[in-house]
Backbone as CSV, one residue per row, in Angstrom:
resi,resn,N_x,N_y,N_z,CA_x,CA_y,CA_z,C_x,C_y,C_z
1,MET,32.136,-41.288,31.529,33.484,-40.778,31.666,33.394,-39.308,32.044
2,ASP,34.132,-38.929,33.060,34.139,-37.551,33.528,35.099,-36.716,32.700
3,THR,34.692,-35.423,32.520,35.589,-34.514,31.808,36.634,-34.012,32.783
4,PRO,37.824,-33.731,32.299,38.896,-33.291,33.191,38.769,-31.831,33.612
5,PHE,37.746,-31.128,33.216,37.613,-29.724,33.591,36.176,-29.432,33.987
6,THR,36.000,-28.336,34.669,34.680,-27.938,35.129,34.277,-26.668,34.391
7,ILE,33.034,-26.638,33.923,32.516,-25.433,33.265,31.768,-24.640,34.313
8,MET,32.166,-23.369,34.467,31.515,-22.515,35.457,30.893,-21.323,34.737
9,PRO,29.761,-20.821,35.242,29.200,-19.598,34.666,30.211,-18.472,34.780
10,ALA,30.167,-17.562,33.822,31.133,-16.458,33.767,31.157,-15.645,35.049
11,ASP,29.988,-15.429,35.684,29.933,-14.618,36.897,30.614,-15.294,38.079
12,ASP,30.782,-16.625,38.028,31.381,-17.353,39.135,32.868,-17.622,38.944
13,THR,33.417,-17.212,37.823,34.828,-17.491,37.592,35.671,-16.661,38.535
14,PRO,36.745,-17.230,39.005,37.609,-16.488,39.923,38.077,-15.184,39.271
15,GLY,37.978,-14.103,40.019,38.421,-12.797,39.543,37.390,-12.086,38.682
16,ALA,36.238,-12.739,38.432,35.213,-12.100,37.603,34.564,-10.957,38.382
17,SER,34.253,-9.913,37.679,33.631,-8.749,38.289,32.131,-8.977,38.436
18,ASN,31.523,-8.318,39.415,30.072,-8.371,39.556,29.397,-7.340,38.662
19,GLU,30.170,-6.621,37.863,29.630,-5.644,36.926,28.826,-6.370,35.857
20,PRO,27.752,-5.736,35.384,26.986,-6.358,34.301,27.848,-6.480,33.049
21,THR,27.556,-7.482,32.254,28.290,-7.676,31.010,27.929,-6.548,30.045
22,ILE,28.723,-6.405,29.017,28.443,-5.406,27.988,27.075,-5.690,27.372
23,LEU,26.758,-6.955,27.148,25.466,-7.324,26.583,24.327,-6.900,27.517
24,ALA,24.487,-7.114,28.809,23.456,-6.721,29.775,23.305,-5.202,29.809
25,GLN,24.417,-4.482,29.690,24.360,-3.024,29.668,23.631,-2.532,28.415
26,LEU,23.928,-3.161,27.276,23.264,-2.795,26.033,21.771,-3.078,26.133
27,LYS,21.416,-4.218,26.689,20.007,-4.586,26.838,19.263,-3.537,27.659
28,LYS,19.866,-3.067,28.730,19.241,-2.060,29.584,19.006,-0.762,28.817
29,VAL,19.982,-0.362,28.012,19.858,0.866,27.234,18.765,0.717,26.172
30,ILE,18.746,-0.409,25.482,17.787,-0.624,24.396,16.368,-0.784,24.925
31,GLU,16.204,-1.373,26.099,14.872,-1.555,26.671,14.252,-0.240,27.126
32,GLY,15.076,0.765,27.328,14.578,2.059,27.781,13.767,2.752,26.693
33,SER,12.817,3.527,27.106,11.975,4.272,26.181,12.757,5.434,25.580
34,VAL,12.547,5.667,24.293,13.176,6.805,23.623,12.068,7.805,23.333
35,LYS,12.133,8.935,24.004,11.128,9.979,23.827,11.816,11.323,23.986
36,ARG,11.545,12.203,23.058,12.116,13.539,23.138,11.231,14.416,24.015
37,PRO,11.828,15.285,24.800,11.036,16.156,25.678,10.301,17.230,24.874
38,ASP,9.206,17.719,25.452,8.461,18.805,24.834,9.376,20.013,24.655
39,ILE,9.085,20.795,23.637,9.825,22.032,23.364,8.819,23.179,23.246
40,PHE,9.325,24.387,23.316,8.483,25.568,23.112,8.909,26.241,21.816
41,VAL,7.922,26.591,20.998,8.161,27.264,19.729,7.542,28.652,19.823
42,GLU,8.346,29.666,19.574,7.856,31.046,19.627,6.906,31.323,18.468
43,VAL,5.952,32.177,18.726,5.047,32.638,17.677,5.500,34.054,17.329
44,PRO,6.235,34.202,16.218,6.741,35.529,15.852,5.595,36.518,15.708
45,GLU,5.867,37.753,15.964,4.893,38.848,15.874,3.815,38.785,16.956
46,ARG,3.923,37.842,17.863,2.992,37.746,18.992,3.852,37.686,20.262
47,PRO,4.268,38.849,20.775,5.183,38.890,21.915,4.686,38.070,23.109
48,GLY,5.562,37.222,23.617,5.263,36.412,24.793,4.504,35.134,24.519
49,VAL,4.101,34.906,23.270,3.305,33.722,22.943,4.200,32.606,22.423
50,THR,4.056,31.430,23.029,4.749,30.234,22.566,3.765,29.069,22.576
51,VAL,4.077,28.062,21.772,3.302,26.828,21.821,4.231,25.724,22.313
52,ARG,3.695,24.897,23.209,4.456,23.742,23.708,4.093,22.569,22.816
53,VAL,5.105,21.931,22.257,4.852,20.815,21.355,5.644,19.587,21.765
54,SER,5.077,18.447,21.433,5.773,17.178,21.611,6.408,16.828,20.278
55,PRO,7.737,16.802,20.207,8.395,16.519,18.940,8.540,15.018,18.645
56,ASN,7.657,14.208,19.203,7.704,12.766,18.977,6.752,12.422,17.831
57,VAL,7.273,12.559,16.614,6.484,12.404,15.397,6.883,11.103,14.708
58,THR,5.879,10.295,14.369,6.145,9.021,13.701,5.983,9.151,12.186
59,GLN,6.536,8.198,11.472,6.376,8.148,10.020,4.899,8.000,9.652
60,HIS,4.161,7.218,10.438,2.730,7.030,10.189,1.988,8.366,10.274
61,GLN,2.311,9.167,11.282,1.677,10.482,11.411,2.020,11.367,10.215
62,LEU,3.292,11.390,9.842,3.711,12.214,8.702,2.962,11.830,7.434
63,LYS,2.860,10.533,7.203,2.165,10.051,6.009,0.708,10.510,6.025
64,SER,0.053,10.407,7.167,-1.342,10.824,7.304,-1.488,12.329,7.069
65,TRP,-0.612,13.122,7.660,-0.676,14.572,7.499,-0.440,14.974,6.042
66,ARG,0.508,14.293,5.392,0.781,14.590,3.981,-0.427,14.248,3.109
67,LYS,-1.006,13.094,3.379,-2.179,12.670,2.611,-3.326,13.662,2.805
68,ASN,-3.580,14.074,4.052,-4.643,15.047,4.330,-4.360,16.402,3.699
69,ALA,-3.097,16.686,3.445,-2.731,17.953,2.808,-2.733,17.833,1.285
70,GLY,-3.146,16.668,0.771,-3.300,16.494,-0.670,-2.090,15.990,-1.413
71,GLU,-1.170,15.347,-0.723,0.053,14.888,-1.377,-0.228,14.007,-2.599
72,GLU,-1.241,13.165,-2.516,-1.512,12.234,-3.610,-2.576,12.751,-4.574
73,SER,-2.932,14.023,-4.462,-3.959,14.593,-5.339,-3.321,15.153,-6.609
74,LYS,-4.159,15.447,-7.586,-3.668,16.011,-8.852,-2.988,17.358,-8.642
75,SER,-3.546,18.165,-7.733,-2.986,19.510,-7.524,-1.751,19.501,-6.616
76,GLY,-1.476,18.371,-5.996,-0.284,18.266,-5.150,-0.539,18.712,-3.725
77,MET,0.471,18.541,-2.902,0.338,18.831,-1.475,0.318,20.331,-1.204
78,ASP,-0.608,20.726,-0.337,-0.690,22.104,0.147,0.260,22.185,1.343
79,THR,1.416,22.802,1.159,2.438,22.817,2.211,1.995,23.584,3.443
80,LEU,1.151,24.597,3.257,0.660,25.342,4.413,-0.289,24.474,5.246
81,LYS,-1.146,23.725,4.583,-2.059,22.823,5.296,-1.254,21.744,6.030
82,PHE,-0.201,21.238,5.379,0.666,20.253,6.022,1.323,20.868,7.260
83,ALA,1.838,22.078,7.140,2.501,22.757,8.261,1.515,22.952,9.417
84,CYS,0.284,23.340,9.096,-0.742,23.506,10.140,-1.014,22.175,10.843
85,SER,-1.013,21.086,10.089,-1.228,19.766,10.686,-0.098,19.404,11.639
86,VAL,1.131,19.668,11.217,2.287,19.381,12.079,2.143,20.141,13.392
87,ILE,1.850,21.424,13.302,1.731,22.253,14.507,0.532,21.821,15.347
88,GLY,-0.611,21.707,14.714,-1.837,21.385,15.446,-1.805,20.038,16.147
89,HIS,-1.239,19.033,15.487,-1.225,17.697,16.072,-0.123,17.487,17.108
90,THR,0.883,18.341,17.112,1.962,18.173,18.093,1.834,19.117,19.279
91,THR,0.966,20.112,19.179,0.821,21.090,20.263,0.189,20.443,21.492
92,THR,0.847,20.627,22.625,0.340,20.092,23.896,-0.094,21.205,24.843
93,GLY,0.150,22.444,24.458,-0.247,23.575,25.288,0.166,24.886,24.648
94,ILE,-0.418,25.940,25.129,-0.086,27.291,24.663,0.335,28.089,25.895
95,ALA,1.420,28.836,25.749,1.919,29.619,26.887,1.940,31.104,26.540
96,PHE,1.737,31.908,27.565,1.856,33.355,27.426,2.764,33.843,28.536
97,ASN,3.832,34.535,28.144,4.847,35.017,29.084,5.349,33.898,29.997
98,GLY,5.548,32.727,29.412,6.123,31.600,30.145,5.153,30.789,30.977
99,GLU,3.882,31.163,30.988,2.896,30.442,31.794,1.902,29.733,30.881
100,ILE,1.676,28.446,31.137,0.726,27.679,30.342,-0.676,28.245,30.565
101,VAL,-1.396,28.471,29.476,-2.732,29.058,29.520,-3.762,27.956,29.758
102,THR,-4.670,28.219,30.691,-5.758,27.278,30.981,-7.096,27.982,30.801
103,ASP,-8.133,27.162,30.610,-9.471,27.737,30.486,-10.075,27.931,31.873
104,GLY,-11.336,28.325,31.936,-12.009,28.576,33.202,-12.124,27.368,34.106
105,ASN,-11.974,26.165,33.536,-12.043,24.926,34.327,-10.664,24.383,34.690
106,GLY,-9.625,25.117,34.312,-8.266,24.687,34.635,-7.622,23.768,33.609
107,TYR,-8.290,23.515,32.488,-7.723,22.660,31.436,-6.821,23.488,30.522
108,GLU,-5.696,22.899,30.139,-4.783,23.588,29.233,-5.440,23.740,27.869
109,VAL,-5.302,24.934,27.288,-5.920,25.195,25.991,-5.017,24.752,24.849
110,ASN,-5.664,24.506,23.700,-4.950,24.192,22.470,-5.745,24.789,21.315
111,PHE,-5.418,24.438,20.093,-6.071,25.060,18.942,-7.526,24.646,18.770
112,ALA,-7.959,23.585,19.423,-9.358,23.152,19.342,-10.194,23.717,20.484
113,SER,-9.571,24.417,21.419,-10.295,24.973,22.557,-11.216,26.095,22.093
114,PRO,-12.450,26.112,22.596,-13.397,27.157,22.193,-12.839,28.573,22.386
115,GLU,-12.086,28.782,23.443,-11.526,30.115,23.715,-10.543,30.538,22.619
116,ILE,-9.732,29.605,22.162,-8.737,29.921,21.126,-9.436,30.103,19.779
117,LEU,-10.415,29.251,19.487,-11.185,29.405,18.248,-11.880,30.767,18.215
118,GLU,-12.436,31.169,19.352,-13.125,32.451,19.425,-12.161,33.613,19.223
119,MET,-11.007,33.573,19.899,-10.080,34.707,19.767,-9.465,34.809,18.378
120,THR,-9.429,33.690,17.642,-8.897,33.734,16.273,-10.012,33.920,15.243
121,LYS,-11.261,33.977,15.739,-12.437,34.142,14.866,-12.507,33.037,13.816
122,THR,-12.240,31.795,14.267,-12.291,30.638,13.379,-13.196,29.572,13.996
123,THR,-13.537,28.581,13.180,-14.380,27.492,13.675,-13.705,26.135,13.571
124,ARG,-12.579,26.082,12.870,-11.844,24.819,12.707,-10.422,24.980,13.227
125,ALA,-10.006,24.015,14.034,-8.633,24.061,14.555,-7.616,23.997,13.422
126,LEU,-7.846,23.052,12.503,-6.924,22.859,11.377,-7.639,23.100,10.062
127,PRO,-7.067,23.845,9.201,-5.849,24.632,9.345,-6.131,26.062,9.828
128,ASP,-7.423,26.443,9.878,-7.793,27.844,10.087,-7.251,28.467,11.365
129,CYS,-7.469,27.813,12.502,-7.061,28.400,13.780,-5.544,28.536,13.872
130,VAL,-4.829,27.488,13.456,-3.359,27.551,13.508,-2.859,28.703,12.649
131,ARG,-3.390,28.835,11.443,-2.970,29.901,10.524,-3.248,31.275,11.135
132,ALA,-4.454,31.464,11.666,-4.821,32.758,12.259,-4.002,33.038,13.521
133,PHE,-3.729,32.014,14.304,-2.980,32.168,15.551,-1.573,32.700,15.263
134,PHE,-0.926,32.140,14.237,0.428,32.576,13.882,0.405,33.899,13.112
135,GLY,-0.653,34.133,12.352,-0.807,35.407,11.663,-0.188,35.492,10.287
136,LEU,0.995,34.967,10.106,1.676,35.022,8.818,2.031,33.611,8.363
137,GLU,1.730,33.314,7.113,1.968,31.973,6.596,3.435,31.523,6.691
138,PRO,4.404,32.404,6.393,5.797,31.955,6.533,6.136,31.522,7.972
139,HIS,5.497,32.138,8.958,5.760,31.761,10.349,5.182,30.387,10.672
140,VAL,4.062,30.050,10.043,3.476,28.714,10.219,4.451,27.673,9.682
141,GLU,4.939,27.913,8.481,5.854,26.949,7.869,7.179,26.865,8.640
142,ALA,7.682,27.992,9.117,8.929,27.983,9.888,8.759,27.210,11.197
143,ALA,7.613,27.367,11.846,7.353,26.637,13.092,7.280,25.134,12.825
144,ALA,6.641,24.743,11.725,6.554,23.319,11.386,7.947,22.740,11.125
145,VAL,8.778,23.501,10.446,10.158,23.055,10.189,10.903,22.888,11.511
146,ALA,10.737,23.829,12.427,11.405,23.738,13.736,10.946,22.489,14.481
147,ILE,9.657,22.177,14.401,9.127,20.978,15.069,9.713,19.725,14.433
148,MET,9.758,19.691,13.119,10.318,18.523,12.428,11.796,18.336,12.767
149,GLU,12.524,19.433,12.836,13.941,19.338,13.211,14.088,18.839,14.646
150,ALA,13.245,19.322,15.548,13.302,18.863,16.938,12.907,17.392,17.049
151,SER,12.114,16.918,16.086,11.696,15.514,16.072,12.828,14.598,15.630
152,GLY,13.836,15.173,15.007,14.960,14.368,14.562,15.015,14.178,13.063
153,TYR,13.969,14.619,12.350,14.002,14.527,10.897,15.001,15.556,10.406
154,GLY,15.954,15.087,9.651,17.004,15.974,9.182,18.278,15.854,10.011
155,ASP,18.213,15.087,11.126,19.430,14.875,11.910,20.445,14.125,11.059
156,SER,21.695,14.448,11.259,22.733,13.668,10.600,23.244,12.642,11.606
157,VAL,23.584,11.501,11.085,24.113,10.432,11.922,25.572,10.273,11.560
158,GLU,26.419,10.406,12.563,27.848,10.328,12.298,28.296,8.888,12.162
159,THR,29.251,8.687,11.289,29.870,7.382,11.145,31.240,7.452,11.795
160,MET,31.719,6.296,12.154,33.069,6.287,12.699,33.811,5.075,12.174
161,ASP,35.074,5.244,12.030,35.948,4.170,11.601,36.457,3.484,12.860
162,PRO,36.049,2.232,13.099,36.448,1.559,14.339,37.966,1.384,14.478
163,THR,38.685,1.508,13.382,40.136,1.382,13.453,40.801,2.664,13.920
164,LYS,40.042,3.772,13.928,40.622,5.056,14.329,40.127,5.537,15.664
165,GLY,39.289,4.750,16.348,38.807,5.135,17.674,37.649,6.085,17.602
166,SER,37.341,6.686,18.730,36.208,7.587,18.850,36.406,8.859,18.054
167,SER,35.276,9.399,17.540,35.381,10.670,16.794,35.617,11.842,17.745
168,ASN,35.518,11.597,19.052,35.764,12.647,20.032,37.227,12.751,20.415
169,SER,38.067,11.888,19.847,39.482,11.888,20.202,40.208,13.015,19.562
């Protein structure tokens, strides 16, 4: 027995738009990569010096850095060591007067580069070189906080009442 009506795909219905459905639009947005762009953090008391960092920090990285800083030890976490880890592991380059610094072979330098270790008179990138590079401990901690904020930790997420429309109204 035949049905008295025909089922047609939504895209073929008379008057249907060729625009993607809301679901297809959402899928496209969700499939896209979410990555925050690199930022530059000033090194106070060192005129013209900035570090370029990637603020894409995962929970796994944070947990590892906290553990390495002694979070689970009897004496507790060393916040300065944690701050040095945040800076050292997120740094992708060092700039002077807006120009990325490279070594004699053209490679961008970082806290593990022999040239940077030598100029800071240190032998370990973490925490020694980072601490010496910044010069003052409060500046190390402030830079780590800035990186964490740029990573999105501490962001507030707004709620909206769907019955009242957009919060931008």
